[in-house]
N, C-alpha and C positions, 0 to 999 in steps of 0.2 A: 503494499499500499503506500502510494507517493503523498505526502501531507503538503499542502502549500506552505510557503513561508509564513504567513500571517496566521495560519491555523496553527503551526508549529509553536509559534510564540504564545498561543493561548493554551497550549497543552497542560502546563503544570495546573493552571486555573480549572480546566476542565476535569483533571484527574482528582483535583481537591474537592470538587462539587460532587463528583460520583462517589468519591470514598465517603464523604458525609452522609450521602443518601443510603450507601450500603450499611453503615454502622447504626444508623438509628434503630432498626429491627432487632440487632443483637443487644444493645444496651437495655432494652425493655424486658427481656426474659430473665425469669427467676434463677436459671442454670448459668448465666453469663458470669464471667469473670472480667474485671477491668483490664484493660490493657497493661502490661508489663514492661516497664523501661529497664534498661542497663544492659549489661553484657548478656549474650545470650544463653549461657548456662550456668547459673549462679547457685550452687548449694548452699544453703544455710547450716551451718554447724548445729547440729541437734544437742541440746543440753539433756542432762538426765531427765528422762520422762517427756522430753519436748520432740516433736516430730522434725524430721529431715525434710526441708523444703527446697525444691530445685524449682528456678524459673528459667524457661528455654524460650529464646525468641528468634523468628526467622523474619527478616524485614530488608526488603531491597526495592530499589526502583531501576528500571532500565537506563536511565540517564546517567547512572553511576557506574564507573568502570569496574569497580569492585562489588561483585554481588555473591552473597553466601546464602546458598538455597538448602542447605541441610544443617540441621544442629541436633545434638543427642542429649539425653539424660540418662544417668545409671539407675537401673531398678535394682535396688539392693538384693542379693542373694538369687536373682533371677537372670539378669542380663541387661538391656537398654533399649530404649525407644528413641526413633529418630524421626523428626518432622522434616517433611520433604515438600517444598512449593518450587516447582518447576512448571514452565508451560507445557511440558510433555508428561509431567508427574505429579500429583498432590496427593500425600497420603501421610499415615501414621503408621510406621513400621516398627515392628518388635522383633528383636532377636533374643533367643533363650540359650544362656549357656549349655544346658542339658535337654537334648532332644527327646531322650527317653522319658523324662518327666512330662507332666500333664500341665502345660502353661496355657494360660487363657487371658486375653484382653478383651474384656466386655466394656462396650461404651454405648451410650444413648447420644445419637447424632440428630441434632435440630437444625432445619434449615427451611427454605422456602421452595416449594415446587409448584408451578402452575399457579402461582399467586395465593397459595395456601400453606399455612404452618404445618410442618410433618415431623415426625420424629421416627427414628429407626434404631432398633436395638440389634447390636451386631455382636459376635463372639469370633475373635480371630484366635485360633488354637493352633498350638504347636505341640506335636506329639509323636511318637513312634508307634505306640499301640492304640487304636481306635477303641478297643473294647478288651474284655478279659480273654476272649478267644481269638484274638488277632496275633498273626504270627511275628509281627514286628518287622515284617519285610518291606512294609509300605509306609504309610503315615506321610507326614509333612517334613519338609526341610527345617532347618534352623530358623527360619524367618517367617513372619506372617504380618499382614498388613490390612489396613482399612483405607480405601481411597476416600477422598474428599469429593472428587468432581462427579457430576451427574451424568456427562455427556462424554463421547469420544468423536473428534478430537475435544480437548477440554474446552468447556464453556468460556466465553470472553470474560464473564465477571462472576463471583461467587461469594456468599458470606454464610457464615453459620457458628455454631458453638458445639460442644459435646462435653459429656462428663463420663468418665471411664474408670476400672478398676482393674488392676492386673495382679494375678495369684498364681500359685503353682502348687501342685503335690504331686506324689509318686505316680508313675504312669498307671493307666487303668488295667495293665497286665498283673499289677500287685497291689498289696493291702496299703491302704493309705491312712487308716483308722489308726490313732496313737502315734503317727509320726509328726514331729514339729516342723512345718512348712516354714519357708522365708515369710517375712512380713508382706502384707498385701500393700500395694501402693495405688492411691487414688490419683487421678489428673483430671484437669480441666483443659479446655483448648478453646480458643477463639480464632476463627481465620476470616480472612477476605483475600481476594486478588480481583485484579481489573486489567483489561487490555492484552490479555492472552492471545486474541485472534488479530492483534494488530502489530505493528512494528516495534521492536524493542524499546524505543524510547517512550512508548505509551504504557509499558507492562510495569505492574509493581504488585507486590505481595507482602502480607504481614501474618505470622502466626505467633501466638502468645500462649504460652501453656505454663502450668504449675502442676507439678508433682508432689505429692505428700506421702512420706512412709514414716508410720510410728513404729520405729526399730524394735520396742519391748513390747509390742502388742500384735497377738495374732488371733484375728475373731473369725470364726467359722467351725463348720464341720464337713469333713470329707471322709467317706468310705467307698469301697470298691466290692461289690458282692455282698451277699447276706451275711456269709461267714465272716468278712471283715466288720460288718455293721455291729457285730454282736460286743457291746460295751463300748461302743465310740459314737452313739447316736446322740449325745448332747455336749453341751460346753457351757460352763459358767466361768465368766473372766470378770474379774474387778476392773472398773475404770474411774480414776482418781476424780472426786467431785460429783460423779454420776451415780453410781453404785454398781450393780453386777448386770452385765449383758448376758442373756440365756438364750442359747441357739439350740435347736431340737430339729433333728431330721430322722424320723422313724421309718423302720420298715416292718413294724410290728405287725403279725397277721391278728386278724380279728377271731371272734369265738369259733368259728368254723375252720380256721386253719388256712384261709385264703390271704395268700402274701399281698401286702399292700393295703389291706382294708383296715381303716380304723387308726392308722398311723397318723402322726402330726408332723409337719413341718412349719416350723415358727420360729420367730425371734421375740424377746420380750426384754424389758428392762426393769430391775428391781432398784427403784431409786432410794438414794439415801436421805431425801427429804420428802413431806408430804405434798409440799407445792411442786407439781412435776407434770411435764406434758410432751407429746410427741407429735409433730407434723410429718406425714408420710407421703411420699410420691411412688406409686407403682408404675412401672414403664416396660410394656412388653409388646412385642410384634413390631408392626410397622405401617405407617399411615398418617392420618389425621391427628394431631396432638390431642384434639379433643376426645378423640375415640380411643387413644392409647395411652394416655397418661390418666391416672386415677389419683384422687387425693383423699387423705383422710386425718384427721386430727382428734386425739384422744388426750384425756385427762388421767392421772392414776386413779386405777379402780380401789375404793375404799376398802372392799372386802378382802381382795387378793393382795392389795399392795403393790401391783405391777403396773407398768405401762405396757399394754399389750395383754395376751400375746397376739402377735400380728402374723398372718399367714404368709410364708414364702412364695414366690412365684415359681412355678415349674420350670419355667425357662425364660427368666427375664431380670430386672433389675429393680432395686428400691432406693430411694434416697430417705434417710431419717436424719430429722432435725429435733434432737432433744434438749430438753429444758429442764434442770432440776435445781431449784432454788434460783441462784443468780448465775448458775454455770451452764455454758451452751456448749454442745458437742454435735458435729455434722457427720454423717457416715454416708457412704455409697456402698452398696452390697450387690453382689452377684449370686445367682441361685439356679442350679440344675440338679433336678433329681428324676430317677425313674425307679420306681419302688413296688411295681405291680407285676413282674415278670415272674410268676411263679413256676413256669415251666423249666426256666433258665436263670435261677437266682444268683448265679455269679454276674449275671450281666446288669443287675440292679446296682444304681449308683448314686451317690449323693455328693455334690460339690458345691458348697456355700462359702463365700469369703466376703469380708467386709472390710473397709479402711476409712481411717479418719480422712477428712478433707479440710483443707487449709481455709 
């Protein structure tokens, strides 16, 4: 494309106007994070009990000679994540140090399609063994990714945001119950780009991400097969200022012995104060936000003393905003379970992980 001299002089102003129009819908959403300034990858040293926070930024304009289009963050104990923003490739790419483990990057991706606000829940997995009966000769490589573009070739402009959680446990060919996994890491990402179908001088991109890892905290339940589930169905973990988080993922049979009937898959909080509440977002599937995001607000039950229990999604995500007294904690959770395979109980599985958000 050849741009006349007069038009080229107006290019910076046009890009600024388009950028402002793109950013407007992002800043209005509850799951957005503010843009992060500073160096691209800035780990904040974790104090005792404080989370490790890493801020990663990719920002470039086609008019600049030096353009950095990829930047990464360490995912403690698991691997790393790279943000990629090129006119030929826009993605969040996960690398796992151990391909034999079951590594998952869940994310809820919010954007606009056909003038409608939509969300999609994705799970980018890295694994050698798809299930307990897998030979291990297939599986994935050491990388998995989620693309951010809606079209091929990549659309001229885009904006959106996502919330994710990265976790790992032993591969599905072996027991996971009772094994201490690496801590889960939550992350948020805002992105926009423009001019990708125009000459280089018109192109620009920005990605701002925050990765949060509570190094001394492992919230979740994992087991592979009914034999592994025995004794590993529940977790109770104390959280300073909040109380105990209770996770349950049953495969218990009912009175007739049918596997998966009558079991509970829930999360609850036993708060340390009477004045306590939780606001929850359930995000499942893919489509219009109004159809795939469900909201729930609860106060402490005066009889049980609990916040909840809240049912876990069979294949999806939750966002929990917990307030106890004057203390607030926010978590993002991924949940996947199959508990009703009576004929092949070794294929039943539960994989639940939650991580603190900054």
